[in-house]
C-alpha positions in Angstrom: -15.3 -56.0 18.0 -15.4 -53.0 16.4 -18.4 -52.7 13.9 -17.7 -51.1 10.5 -20.5 -49.6 8.7 -20.6 -48.7 5.1 -20.4 -45.1 4.4 -24.0 -43.6 4.1 -24.5 -40.6 2.1 -26.1 -37.6 3.8 -28.7 -36.8 0.5 -29.8 -40.3 1.0 -30.5 -39.7 4.7 -32.4 -36.6 3.8 -34.5 -38.4 1.1 -35.5 -40.5 3.4 -36.7 -37.7 5.9 -38.7 -36.3 2.9 -40.0 -39.7 1.8 -41.6 -40.3 5.5 -42.6 -36.4 5.7 -44.4 -36.4 1.7 -45.9 -39.7 2.6 -44.8 -41.3 -0.8 -42.1 -42.1 -3.2 -43.9 -40.5 -5.7 -44.1 -37.0 -3.9 -40.6 -37.3 -2.5 -39.2 -37.9 -6.7 -41.2 -34.9 -7.6 -39.7 -32.4 -5.0 -36.2 -33.8 -5.9 -36.6 -34.1 -9.5 -35.6 -37.4 -10.0 -37.4 -40.8 -10.8 -39.8 -42.7 -8.3 -37.8 -45.8 -9.1 -34.6 -43.9 -8.1 -36.1 -43.0 -4.7 -37.2 -46.4 -4.0 -33.6 -48.0 -5.1 -31.9 -45.4 -2.9 -34.4 -46.0 0.3 -33.6 -50.0 -0.2 -29.7 -49.3 -0.2 -30.2 -47.1 2.8 -31.9 -50.0 4.6 -29.5 -52.9 3.4 -26.5 -50.5 4.6 -28.4 -49.7 8.1 -29.2 -53.7 8.0 -32.6 -52.6 9.1 -36.3 -51.8 8.0 -37.4 -48.6 7.6 -40.4 -48.8 5.8 -43.5 -51.0 5.6 -44.6 -51.2 1.9 -47.6 -52.8 0.4 -49.2 -52.4 -2.8 -51.6 -49.7 -1.6 -49.7 -47.8 0.9 -46.3 -47.1 2.9 -45.6 -46.2 6.4 -42.6 -46.1 8.6 -41.4 -48.7 10.8 -40.8 -48.0 14.6 -37.2 -47.7 14.0 -37.7 -45.9 10.5 -39.4 -42.9 12.5 -36.6 -42.5 15.0 -34.1 -42.4 12.1 -36.3 -40.0 10.4 -36.0 -37.7 13.3 -32.4 -37.9 13.4 -32.3 -37.2 9.7 -34.4 -34.2 10.2 -32.0 -32.7 12.8 -29.4 -33.0 10.2 -31.4 -31.4 7.7 -31.9 -28.8 10.2 -28.4 -28.2 10.7 -27.5 -28.3 7.2 -30.3 -25.5 6.1 -28.7 -23.1 9.6 -25.1 -23.9 8.1 -26.4 -22.4 4.5 -28.4 -19.7 5.9 -25.1 -18.6 8.3 -22.8 -18.8 5.4 -25.3 -16.7 3.6 -25.4 -13.9 5.7 -21.6 -14.0 5.9 -21.4 -13.3 2.1 -24.1 -10.3 2.4 -23.3 -8.7 5.5 -19.7 -7.9 6.8 -19.0 -9.9 9.9 -16.3 -11.8 11.5 -12.5 -11.1 12.3 -10.6 -8.9 9.8 -7.0 -8.9 10.0 -5.1 -5.8 8.8 -1.7 -4.7 8.5 0.0 -1.4 8.3 3.0 0.5 8.7 3.3 2.3 12.2 2.5 5.4 10.9 -0.5 4.7 9.6 -1.7 3.1 12.8 -0.7 6.2 14.7 -2.2 8.7 12.1 -5.4 8.2 10.4 -6.1 4.8 10.3 -7.4 4.4 14.0 -10.1 7.1 13.5 -11.0 5.0 10.4 -11.2 1.8 12.1 -13.7 3.8 14.7 -16.0 4.7 11.8 -16.3 1.3 10.2 -17.1 -0.5 13.3 -19.6 1.9 14.0 -20.7 1.3 10.4 -20.0 -2.6 10.7 -20.4 -3.4 14.3 -20.2 -7.4 13.4 -16.7 -7.2 12.2 -13.8 -7.2 14.7 -10.6 -5.6 13.3 -7.7 -7.2 14.4 -4.8 -4.3 13.8 -1.1 -5.4 13.5 1.6 -2.3 12.7 4.8 -3.2 11.4 7.2 -1.1 9.6 8.1 -4.6 7.1 6.6 -6.2 4.4 4.3 -8.7 5.7 3.1 -12.0 3.9 -0.4 -12.1 3.8 -0.9 -16.2 3.6 1.5 -17.0 6.4 0.9 -14.3 8.6 -3.1 -14.7 8.1 -3.4 -11.2 7.1 -6.6 -10.1 5.0 -5.6 -6.6 4.2 -2.2 -5.0 4.4 -1.2 -1.3 3.9 1.9 -0.7 1.6 3.9 2.2 0.8 6.1 0.4 -2.1 5.9 -0.7 -5.5 3.8 -3.7 -5.8 5.3 -7.4 -7.7 3.5 -9.7 -6.5 1.2 -11.4 -9.0 -0.5 -13.1 -6.0 -2.0 -10.2 -4.7 -4.8 -8.1 -6.0 -4.2 -4.2 -5.1 -6.2 -0.8 -5.0 -4.3 2.2 -5.1 -5.1 4.8 -2.2 -2.9 7.4 -3.5 0.7 9.1 -3.2 3.1 9.9 -0.3 5.8 12.4 -0.6 8.7 12.5 1.8 10.9 15.8 2.5 14.0 16.5 3.9 13.3 18.7 6.8 15.3 20.7 9.4 14.7 22.8 13.0 15.1 26.4 12.7 17.5 26.4 15.7 19.1 23.5 13.5 19.6 25.9 10.8 20.6 28.6 12.7 23.2 26.6 14.6 24.8 24.9 11.5 26.8 27.3 9.2 25.7 25.9 5.5 25.9 27.9 2.1 22.3 26.3 1.0 20.0 23.2 1.9 22.1 20.6 -0.2 24.8 21.6 2.0 22.9 21.4 5.7 22.0 17.8 4.4 25.3 17.1 4.0 27.0 18.4 6.8 24.6 18.7 9.4 23.9 16.1 12.1 20.8 13.7 11.2 18.8 11.5 12.3 18.3 8.0 10.1 15.2 6.0 10.0 17.6 2.3 9.6 21.0 1.7 10.0 23.0 2.2 6.8 20.4 4.3 5.5 21.6 6.5 2.1 19.7 9.7 1.1 19.5 10.5 -2.9 19.9 14.1 -3.7 18.1 16.0 -6.3 21.0 16.1 -8.4 21.4 12.3 -8.3 24.0 12.0 -6.1 23.8 9.6 -2.9 24.7 10.9 0.5 25.2 9.1 3.7 23.6 11.3 6.2 25.8 12.3 9.2 23.5 10.0 11.8 24.0 10.8 15.5 20.8 8.9 16.1 19.1 6.2 14.7 15.8 5.4 15.4 12.9 2.9 13.6 9.8 5.0 14.1 9.0 7.8 12.1 7.1 9.5 15.1 10.2 9.3 17.2 12.3 10.8 14.3 10.1 13.6 13.5 9.9 14.1 17.1 13.8 14.3 17.2 13.9 16.7 14.4 11.8 19.2 15.7 13.9 19.5 18.8 17.0 20.4 16.8 18.6 16.9 17.2 19.3 16.8 13.4 18.0 16.9 9.9 15.5 14.2 8.5 13.7 12.5 5.8 10.3 12.4 6.8 6.6 11.6 5.4 4.5 14.7 4.6 1.7 13.7 7.1 4.3 14.0 9.8 6.3 16.7 8.8 3.8 19.4 7.3 1.8 19.9 10.7 5.1 20.4 12.4 6.1 22.9 9.2 3.0 24.9 10.2 3.8 25.1 13.5 7.3 26.5 12.9 8.9 23.7 14.7 10.6 22.0 11.3 11.3 23.7 8.3 10.6 22.1 5.0 14.1 22.2 3.0 14.6 22.9 -0.9 11.3 24.9 -1.2 9.3 22.4 -0.2 10.3 20.0 -3.1 9.5 16.0 -2.4 12.6 14.2 -1.9 10.6 10.8 -2.6 7.5 9.9 -3.6 5.9 6.5 -3.0 2.8 5.2 -4.0 0.2 3.9 -1.4 -1.7 0.1 -1.8 -4.3 -1.7 0.1 -3.0 -5.3 -1.2 -5.3 -8.6 -0.3 -5.5 -12.0 -1.7 -6.7 -12.3 -5.0 -10.2 -14.0 -4.9 -13.3 -14.0 -7.0 -15.5 -14.3 -4.1 -14.0 -11.8 -2.0 -15.7 -11.8 1.6 -17.9 -8.5 2.2 -15.5 -7.6 5.6 -12.6 -7.5 3.1 -14.6 -5.5 0.5 -16.3 -3.0 2.6 -12.9 -2.2 4.3 -11.1 -1.7 1.2 -14.2 0.6 -0.3 -13.7 2.7 3.1 -9.9 2.9 2.4 -10.4 4.2 -0.9 -13.2 6.6 0.6 -10.9 8.2 2.9 -7.8 7.6 1.0 -6.8 11.2 1.7 -5.5 10.0 5.5 -2.8 7.7 3.6 -1.5 10.3 1.0 -0.8 13.8 0.8 -1.2 13.8 -3.1 -4.1 13.0 -5.6 
C-alpha cells in the first residue's frame, strides 16, 4: 500500500532549519519578519503532517529530537540547493552565457557574420553561438531562434527589432557579356541578355516602373553562386552591393545604370519582445549595431 503524504511547503522546511540553527522560535521569527506564534504554528503543522516530533519543547528550552536533527540536515541541503540555483540565475543575468541561436541569410553568414561571431566569442567565451543560415523567413518561437537577421519589412508586432542599416541591390554584368551582347543601353541589356535568376519566376522592376521577366538561362538559390556566374559572363544579374562592389573593383563586373541601386532593403535584427532580455541576446544585438557596416552598404 502506497503511503500518501500531504504536500509540505519548502518554505516551512527552511523555517524549521532556521529554528534549529538559531536555537529559538523568537530568533527565527525575527529573521523571517513574522510573529513567534506564526513560527510555532507552522512547525507544529509540519510535525503533524510528517507524523513525527521534531522538537522537544519545555517552558525554558527547545531542542531538536533525533529525527529533527536528521530532518534539519536534509532541509539545509535543500536550502543550499536553492541558494545555488538563485546564485546561478543571477550570474546568468549579469554575464552572457549559454547557447545563443542566431538565424541569418546565407549571404551574411558567408561574409561578415562569421568574423563578428569570432570577435563575440572572444569577448564572451561562455556563450556558444548556434548559427543557422537560411534564405527564408524563420519563425523565432516555433524554431527556437533567439535573434534573426532579416532583409525585409518588419510587420510582426510580437517581435522587437533593431535596425542595422540599408542594403542595396544593383543590376550587373561582366565586361565580356556586355561586349558580346549588342544592346543600345543598360535597360536594353537587362531586357535582352541572358540572365541569372535567384528564384524561379523572378521579376525585375526597372527604373521606369516596368516589370521585366529576366531571360534566365540559370536559376541559383545562392547569391554567392549568382555573383560567380555573373562574373564569368553567364548573364546579367541583380546582386547585393556587398557582393558586386568588390567584383566591380576587381574589374570582373560592371554595375549598370551608373551605379544607381535597383532596390533598397532595410536590414534588421529581430528578437522576441521581452522585458528582461537575456544578457547573451542583448550583448549580441549590441555587437550587431556596433558592426552594422558588415550588413549594409549605406548609412
